[in-house]
N, C-alpha and C positions, 0 to 999 in steps of 0.2 A: 674836353680835355684833348689834349693832343697827339694823344695815342688812339685818339678815338676816331674810327670813320665818319665823317658827315652824316647827319641825320638821323643818327642812330645813337639808344641809351645802353650805356655799360651795360646795364644785365640782361639786355639781348644779343647783344653782338660779340659773336665768336672771336676771336685773336685770328689773328689770318690763315695762321697753318691750321689752325684747327678746322675753318672754314671750307680749305683746299681739299684737307682731309678727307673729312667728310660728303666733300661732292666728286671726289675720287672715288667714294665708296659707292656713292647714289649713279656714278656712273656707270661702274662694273656691274649694279645690279639692274640695271637696264638696259645692258649689253646682254647679260645672259639671259634675259629672259623670264620665264615664269613667275608674272605676277598678273594680277587683275590688268583690266583694263582702269579701274581706279587708284591702284595700287600707283599703277606705272602717274599718274598724272600726278598723282597726290608727290612722287617723289620728282617730278619732272621740275611742277611747280617751287618745289623742295630747294632745287637746284638750280633754279633761277633766283633764288632769292641768294642764295650763297655766292653764284657768280656775283652779283651784285656787289655783294659785301665783302667780297676779292677784290672786284674792279673799284668799291670806295676806298679801300684801306692800300692799293699800290694809285692810287689819284691822291690820294694825302702824300704818303710817300713823297708822290713826284714832287707833289708843291711845296713840301719840306727840303727837300733838294735844291729844287730851282731858289728858294729862299735862301739855302747857307750859300747856292755859288754866287749869287747875285749878290748879298754881305761878303762876300769874300773875294769878288771883281770891286767891289767899293771902297776894300782895305784897303787894295795894293794901287788904285789910283790914288787915292787918299796919301800915299808913301810918293809918288813921283813927285 
């Protein structure tokens, strides 16, 4: 699926906006403190996974944008 980041199945991958929002909440929780070491580690690990998902989405968007730009450049050179 073109709108999925690589190496993620649709059932397990949140949308970019969902992953980012959850990541923001995790950061707030970690900054606020008040969690046990185990809870903090679990939040950190989840945050790392969410950050990777967000990066995959951004990388995929960049590839699509680059492909669209390359395609547009190719169209212009054909007209010349």
